[in-house]
C-alpha angles and dihedrals in degrees: 000000000000091000091053091044093051093049092050099043096040087057103042118012123086091207087064103036114150094259129221095256088055093051124088107230107223098187111104115260115255132208121234124277126265100255110138118260113274122198118221110259128205113211112211090230090069095061111108119242115269087240093057114107115220107246112243114271094009136107129206114251103202097212126220145143124307145159105261116205147054125331123194138008095307094061112118130219094259089057091061149132099031109231140179116265131173126203132185120236120274143167119258133192109254091221137024112274106277132222088251094053093047091046090056087055096046093046093048095048104026086233120176118206124226088257091055091055127078117258109266105228094193088058093042091055089063090060101046133070113278113270095029105151119239109258120235115285092249089063090058095058118118112281146115146210120299126188109244111180114216122236094224137048110278134185112268095224093071110069094178085076089075105022122077128186103230126193112229096023113134141130089290090049104028097171096037137289092307092060129078142175100253106141093006101090091123096047120104113268112245138178085066120148121208095259088051091056090047092051092051093046092052092050090049093050089245138102139216116274119251115244092254092048089050094052094043090053093044091056089060094209095312116128126209096003126141094217138031089253098043134270098315111116121256119273138167093274095056106060144328110285138132119290118192131020113342125252102002107045127035110181090192090218086160090057098256136086094186135006119344129220116265116278094020091133134042118284121243125245094287094049095258119144128215098008084143120053129331098093134352118252129221118236124194098242129100113241121247117173095214099037096120093052088050092053092050092048092051099044104021129239093293096042123113126224111213123213094331115200097190136259127311092234133038133218135168121166088215089066103035094161098049113108092202135017129190128201125250125186144192106049126241148239086287094063116120129164090235089062120017115344088197095150085095116106093236096050113118128197134179131221134173108252094238091057124104126182142186092251101038124100137131149222130216140232135199125207122235091250088057096044094105109056136150110280118250120238086253123009118236091234095058104063126143122217091250091076093062113098115254126219116293 
């Protein structure tokens, strides 16, 4: 049934669109524009007050002006042209939200993620061509996409060769119903749709980062560099990505076949972990493939976009039927230079907001004006392993 389900859902369901990180981009890679180097600056007004208490598990990102967009030969068209952006300071989670943290939220609120709910055919009909027949009921059961590496070499333009819709897959069972979270309390939570991330963020008195905030933070104070650590190429010591031949053979030279626990690799210049690789992270912005070109057209090459929150509409030709697309950033353990190289801080990907995946999670931010908030009964950063769901 899984083969039939994959063929149906990959062709019709927004929850299971072939996502950007699954798609081979055939447009030739471009190098960055010719804008002069611009150091990251830190306006004094973005420093938190001395009386402000640092929220647990977060670090202050000072804000400033930077060149947003791709650097180097791996930069893709949607990362260009590079352009000036200014963001105010904000707090950011030091790590991606973990299984233990999300479990505390789910247990406290009885929240059910998108992947834990049946597929709503009435909603699905709005996203498929008119006249599309309703699938069998068993294909509308709760589930999500799971990475299933093929045993033979496959063309990289067909992501259905390595992604399978799996009934019973969810954040509690990220690789399918036979999997669980035992011993993975400190791993990043995955199989999280956009609305799931929003729900957690609201509960935690936080929000999702904008795309600009995320890239500024990922760069860690470095200007005009291809990677979060500088211009040196990726290797197994830098971050959790795919070593070997994608998607058939992961040599796990970095020590991990799938996701890695939080803080398994060195932090960037701001003290943030896993801003490159491990799992993708939702941002709040809608995705628009030519957004950067539109900004430059509107403001000119020397103009500065201040605290952008993204476009009001979304479009990506790789997802022509999706009524809405949201940005996710950072790459994942599936990134490989032969395929996506999206561990870079400028790499942009689009995903329908009702989609959850085995390598998609999130982290949160909090603005300065929201830095002092009433304490929760139990903070999301202080969770013991007992709150993580056990095998059922």
